[in-house]
MIROSE-57142 format. One line per field, with one value per residue (C-alpha): residue number from 1; residue in three letters; x, y, z. Coordinates in nm, 4 decimals. Each point is the difference from the previous one (the first is absolute). Last residue first. Layout:
N
num (NUM/...) $
residu (ALA/...) $
c1 (X/...) $
c2 (Y/...) $
c3 (Z/...) $
***
This chain:
267
num (267/266/265/264/263/262/261/260/259/258/257/256/255/254/253/252/251/250/249/248/247/246/245/244/243/242/241/240/239/238/237/236/235/234/233/232/231/230/229/228/227/226/225/224/223/222/221/220/219/218/217/216/215/214/213/212/211/210/209/208/207/206/205/204/203/202/201/200/199/198/197/196/195/194/193/192/191/190/189/188/187/186/185/184/183/182/181/180/179/178/177/176/175/174/173/172/171/170/169/168/167/166/165/164/163/162/161/160/159/158/157/156/155/154/153/152/151/150/149/148/147/146/145/144/143/142/141/140/139/138/137/136/135/134/133/132/131/130/129/128/127/126/125/124/123/122/121/120/119/118/117/116/115/114/113/112/111/110/109/108/107/106/105/104/103/102/101/100/99/98/97/96/95/94/93/92/91/90/89/88/87/86/85/84/83/82/81/80/79/78/77/76/75/74/73/72/71/70/69/68/67/66/65/64/63/62/61/60/59/58/57/56/55/54/53/52/51/50/49/48/47/46/45/44/43/42/41/40/39/38/37/36/35/34/33/32/31/30/29/28/27/26/25/24/23/22/21/20/19/18/17/16/15/14/13/12/11/10/9/8/7/6/5/4/3/2/1) $
residu (LYS/ARG/ALA/VAL/VAL/ILE/GLY/THR/SER/ARG/PHE/SER/GLU/LEU/GLU/ALA/GLU/SER/PHE/GLY/PHE/ASP/SER/GLU/TRP/LYS/GLU/LYS/LEU/TYR/PRO/ILE/THR/SER/SER/ARG/GLN/PHE/LEU/VAL/GLN/MET/GLY/LEU/LEU/LYS/PHE/ILE/GLN/ASP/TYR/GLN/GLU/PHE/SER/VAL/PRO/VAL/TYR/ASN/GLU/GLY/GLY/GLU/ARG/GLU/TRP/ASN/ASP/ALA/TYR/MET/TYR/LYS/LEU/LEU/PHE/HIS/ASN/LEU/GLN/LYS/ILE/THR/LYS/THR/PRO/GLY/PHE/ILE/THR/GLU/PHE/ASP/THR/LEU/LEU/HIS/THR/VAL/GLU/GLU/LYS/ALA/ILE/VAL/LYS/ASN/LYS/THR/GLU/GLU/VAL/TRP/LEU/GLU/SER/LYS/ASP/ALA/TYR/ASP/TYR/LEU/ILE/MET/ASP/ARG/LEU/ILE/LEU/VAL/GLY/GLY/LYS/ASN/LEU/THR/GLU/HIS/ALA/ASP/SER/LEU/ALA/LYS/VAL/ILE/THR/SER/ILE/GLY/GLU/GLY/TYR/SER/PHE/PHE/GLU/HIS/LEU/VAL/SER/CYS/PHE/LEU/VAL/VAL/ASP/PHE/ARG/GLU/PRO/ASN/SER/LEU/ARG/GLU/ARG/LEU/TYR/GLY/HIS/GLU/PHE/SER/VAL/ASN/LYS/ARG/GLU/GLY/ILE/ARG/GLY/ARG/ALA/ILE/ASN/ILE/PHE/ASP/GLU/ASN/LEU/ASP/ILE/GLY/VAL/PHE/SER/MET/GLU/PRO/TYR/MET/ASP/ALA/LEU/ALA/LEU/THR/ILE/THR/GLY/ASP/ALA/CYS/GLY/VAL/ASP/LEU/LEU/THR/SER/ALA/ALA/GLN/PRO/ILE/TYR/LYS/ALA/ILE/LYS/LEU/LYS/GLU/GLN/LEU/PRO/LYS/SER/MET/ARG/GLU/LEU/TYR/ARG/GLN/PRO/ASN/VAL/ILE/ASP/GLU/MET) $
c1 (0.2755/0.2058/0.1109/0.0468/0.0757/0.0249/0.0394/-0.0371/0.0829/0.3387/0.1992/0.3720/0.1503/-0.1461/0.2034/0.3111/-0.0862/-0.0852/-0.3478/-0.0863/-0.3521/-0.2496/0.2116/0.1928/-0.3159/-0.1635/0.2778/0.0219/-0.3780/-0.0202/0.2990/-0.1945/0.1932/0.1045/-0.0137/0.0069/-0.0876/-0.0171/-0.0781/-0.1267/-0.1116/-0.3394/-0.0487/-0.2923/0.2166/0.2888/-0.2117/-0.1152/0.3502/0.1650/-0.3034/0.1038/0.3811/-0.1338/-0.1505/-0.3930/-0.1512/0.1337/-0.2729/-0.1909/-0.3011/-0.0723/0.1317/-0.1337/-0.3796/-0.0214/0.2830/-0.1809/0.1561/0.3083/0.1187/0.3413/0.0663/-0.0404/0.3319/0.2114/-0.1842/0.0836/0.3282/0.0568/-0.1678/0.2155/0.3290/-0.0820/-0.0332/-0.3741/-0.1865/-0.3099/-0.2143/-0.3357/0.1041/0.3267/-0.1879/-0.1963/0.3317/0.1410/-0.2952/0.0211/0.3921/-0.0621/-0.1018/0.2998/0.2611/0.2714/-0.1434/0.0924/0.3576/0.0031/-0.1142/0.2517/0.2929/-0.1983/-0.0146/0.3550/0.0165/-0.2407/-0.0565/-0.2395/-0.3155/0.2194/0.1446/-0.2848/-0.0190/-0.2279/-0.3354/-0.2146/-0.1857/0.0375/-0.0711/0.0045/-0.1096/0.0798/-0.1448/0.1982/-0.3344/-0.2660/-0.1008/-0.3156/0.1342/0.3339/-0.2252/-0.2322/0.2976/0.1372/-0.3037/-0.0370/0.3447/-0.0290/-0.3418/0.1745/0.2689/-0.2313/-0.3856/-0.1409/0.0187/0.3423/0.1415/-0.1833/0.1059/0.3419/-0.0687/-0.1395/0.2977/-0.0420/-0.0950/0.0255/-0.0769/0.1366/-0.0498/-0.3572/-0.2722/-0.3523/-0.2005/-0.1697/-0.0722/0.3220/-0.1232/-0.2005/0.3519/0.1059/-0.2688/-0.2689/-0.1028/0.1523/0.1392/0.0874/0.2831/0.0669/-0.2703/0.1200/-0.2757/-0.0813/0.1412/-0.0134/-0.3706/0.0776/0.2804/-0.2449/-0.2398/0.2816/0.0818/-0.3447/-0.0189/0.3091/0.0999/0.2245/0.0944/0.1595/0.0075/0.2263/0.0430/0.2973/0.0439/-0.0293/0.2980/0.1030/-0.3548/-0.1443/0.3153/-0.1298/-0.3613/0.1242/0.1738/-0.2634/-0.2759/-0.1901/0.1140/0.1971/0.0168/0.1211/0.0792/-0.0261/0.1916/-0.0360/0.2143/0.3397/0.2628/0.2248/-0.0125/-0.1185/0.2877/0.0657/-0.3522/0.0982/0.1477/-0.3542/-0.0098/0.2835/-0.2314/-0.2860/0.1205/-0.3109/-0.2708/-0.0229/0.0182/-0.2635/-0.2251/0.0142/-0.0568/-0.2798/-0.1250/0.0298/-0.1234/0.0520/-0.2226/0.1787/0.1344) $
c2 (1.8917/-0.1589/-0.3720/-0.2026/-0.3751/-0.2598/-0.3759/-0.2665/-0.3836/-0.0634/-0.3050/-0.0766/0.1452/-0.3196/-0.2012/0.1529/0.0161/-0.3848/-0.1364/-0.2448/-0.0822/0.1237/0.1843/0.1792/0.0814/0.0990/0.2038/0.2016/0.0386/0.1585/0.2336/0.1654/-0.0457/0.2944/0.1972/0.3535/0.2829/0.3857/0.3102/-0.1402/0.2954/-0.0128/0.0666/-0.2458/-0.2133/0.0460/-0.1594/-0.2839/-0.0857/0.0377/-0.2326/-0.2558/0.0116/-0.0555/-0.3144/-0.0769/-0.3138/-0.0885/-0.1609/-0.1499/-0.1565/-0.3639/-0.1626/0.2920/-0.0719/-0.3518/-0.0144/0.1554/-0.2100/-0.0791/0.3603/-0.0565/-0.0954/0.3195/0.2567/-0.3245/-0.0966/0.3534/-0.0248/-0.3290/0.1265/0.3184/-0.1926/-0.1913/-0.3623/-0.0737/-0.1598/0.1629/0.2685/-0.2218/-0.3666/0.1415/0.1133/-0.3083/-0.1853/0.2634/-0.0487/-0.3979/0.0353/0.2325/-0.2492/-0.1984/0.2321/-0.1684/0.1805/0.3645/-0.1154/-0.1518/0.3431/0.1794/-0.2208/0.0124/0.3660/0.0840/0.2586/-0.0584/0.3591/0.0651/0.1414/0.1313/0.2280/0.1789/0.1590/-0.1155/0.1635/-0.1044/0.3341/0.3409/0.2610/0.3636/0.2852/0.3393/0.3645/0.2766/0.0736/-0.1282/-0.3690/-0.1504/-0.0153/-0.2038/-0.2209/-0.0722/-0.0766/-0.2222/-0.1895/-0.0286/-0.1517/-0.2519/-0.1109/0.0146/-0.2346/-0.2783/0.0233/0.0203/-0.2697/-0.0599/0.3396/0.1897/-0.2450/0.0844/0.3471/-0.0256/-0.0399/0.3880/0.2198/0.3547/0.3572/0.2886/0.3777/-0.0753/0.1398/0.0642/0.0911/-0.3418/-0.1397/-0.1627/-0.1607/-0.2825/-0.1358/-0.0798/-0.2476/0.0185/-0.0264/0.3261/0.0477/0.3151/0.1452/0.3181/0.0246/-0.2915/-0.0848/-0.3425/-0.0631/-0.3936/-0.0314/0.1606/-0.2791/-0.2852/0.1566/0.0634/-0.3783/-0.1079/0.2236/-0.1801/0.2100/0.1991/0.3890/0.1807/0.4225/0.1494/0.3397/0.1344/0.1831/-0.3227/-0.1718/-0.2899/-0.0993/0.0502/-0.2700/-0.2073/0.0218/-0.0356/-0.3044/-0.1820/0.1296/-0.3201/-0.0451/0.3270/-0.1191/0.3761/0.2137/0.3825/0.2266/0.3923/0.2809/-0.0813/0.2623/-0.2468/-0.2626/-0.3371/-0.2623/-0.0503/-0.1278/-0.2916/-0.1712/-0.0453/-0.3209/-0.1556/0.1086/-0.1565/-0.3199/-0.1663/0.2277/-0.1615/-0.3411/0.0597/0.1547/-0.2905/-0.2657/0.2094/0.0007/-0.3740/-0.1007/0.3509/0.0916/0.0638/0.3516) $
c3 (-0.8341/0.2475/0.0394/0.2917/-0.0638/0.2866/-0.0262/0.2590/0.0053/-0.1556/-0.0535/-0.1313/0.3117/0.1885/-0.1682/0.1183/0.3542/-0.0259/-0.0583/0.2900/-0.1750/0.2694/0.2358/-0.2347/-0.1982/0.3196/0.1038/-0.3290/-0.0206/0.3732/-0.0951/-0.2843/-0.3205/-0.2198/-0.3444/0.0118/-0.2496/0.0632/-0.2002/-0.3110/-0.1994/-0.1837/-0.3634/-0.0316/-0.2560/0.2604/0.2828/-0.2206/-0.1202/0.3526/0.1234/-0.2616/0.1136/0.3572/-0.1091/-0.0221/0.0623/0.3317/0.2129/-0.2716/0.1882/-0.0879/0.3305/0.1973/-0.0716/0.0358/0.2303/0.2987/0.2967/-0.2201/0.0111/0.1318/-0.3590/-0.1166/-0.0252/-0.0562/-0.2796/-0.1577/0.0697/-0.1483/-0.3352/0.0195/0.0614/-0.2946/-0.0848/0.2072/-0.2953/-0.1220/0.1794/0.0638/0.0055/0.1703/0.2754/0.0656/-0.0046/0.2475/0.2261/-0.0074/0.0901/0.2995/0.2660/-0.1004/0.0676/-0.2228/-0.2883/0.1403/0.0210/-0.3149/-0.1531/0.2009/-0.1736/-0.3506/0.0109/0.1019/-0.2783/-0.2664/-0.1245/-0.2555/0.1868/0.2817/-0.2730/-0.0361/0.3708/0.2332/0.1659/0.2862/0.0620/0.1214/-0.2076/0.0948/-0.2709/0.0641/-0.0456/-0.1958/-0.1700/0.1882/-0.0555/-0.0905/-0.4032/0.1181/0.1910/-0.2897/-0.2038/0.2594/0.0105/-0.3907/-0.0615/0.3128/-0.1567/-0.3570/0.1508/0.0948/-0.0938/0.3721/0.2643/0.0035/-0.1199/0.2374/0.2495/-0.0606/0.0405/0.3672/0.2480/0.0851/-0.3081/0.1447/-0.1728/0.1755/-0.0822/-0.0741/-0.2506/0.0644/-0.3266/0.0127/-0.3613/0.0254/0.3168/-0.2188/-0.1014/0.3538/-0.0024/0.2787/0.3541/0.1997/0.3243/0.1975/0.2289/0.1855/0.2479/0.2283/0.2690/-0.0898/-0.3670/0.0580/-0.0710/-0.3412/-0.0495/0.0568/-0.2713/-0.2238/0.0488/-0.0938/-0.3013/-0.1516/-0.2951/0.2183/0.0574/0.2862/0.0459/0.2308/0.1230/0.1624/0.3413/0.1939/-0.1701/0.2142/0.0730/-0.3548/-0.1207/0.2558/-0.1219/-0.3785/0.0745/0.1938/-0.2396/-0.0481/-0.3588/-0.1089/-0.3465/-0.0974/0.2822/-0.1035/0.1939/0.0717/0.1888/-0.1464/0.0891/0.1923/-0.3061/0.0753/-0.0482/0.3687/0.0357/-0.2086/0.3254/0.0707/-0.2003/0.2241/0.3027/-0.1049/-0.1172/0.1545/-0.1796/-0.3364/0.1154/0.2695/-0.2727/-0.2308/0.3103/0.0644/-0.3719/-0.0447/-0.3272/-0.1667/-0.2846/-0.3325/-0.0276) $
***
């Protein structure tokens, strides 16, 4: 991953919707005893889960050594969590296997700062190898369905409401320079997920937030021989309220857009 210009801002963004992210806890199997959190950043999610499940053992791994040092400094008296600096692939030589592997809001970064879809395939393949037989992979990220990349339903009307907000117009222009004209639900949804990060636009503007669809994840899991147990597409209440407040979207228009996808697959 490229250097993060404002690490503190990045960490604040990652940890802010903590309660929303912790909803992934309900997908952890009752019999699970070990969990690997891939791309754990400063350990906010890992530590919160470790507190929720004191009988489980947690390992957080991240490429950013500074973040790992912060995470280690936050362990305190917890005995059920540790943090490692490095690549997931490097863990394959370690005989330790896990009941759960978690990717929480990081796979879109693997795509953007790696080699695109091949990096996603490699990461999920490595996660598959790291799982115990019967273990589950939990994926939470910004994920849309394939149809959104073709549908133009209400896009012109909703885009006009976005353009009418003067302080956002130049961000949309920058966005279209990178990702092309905003003509489909996916393209407008993509912009709506990032315009609020104007203070870190140099990084956020060019990052692909929605690079892999539910259907593509289904294909990858099928190739890996994994069974998809659960799949959900939703929008966190904060964003619905913000989009309605900022642009005056109707309830019908808001139904077109999503912020969060969850996929749970079993080995």
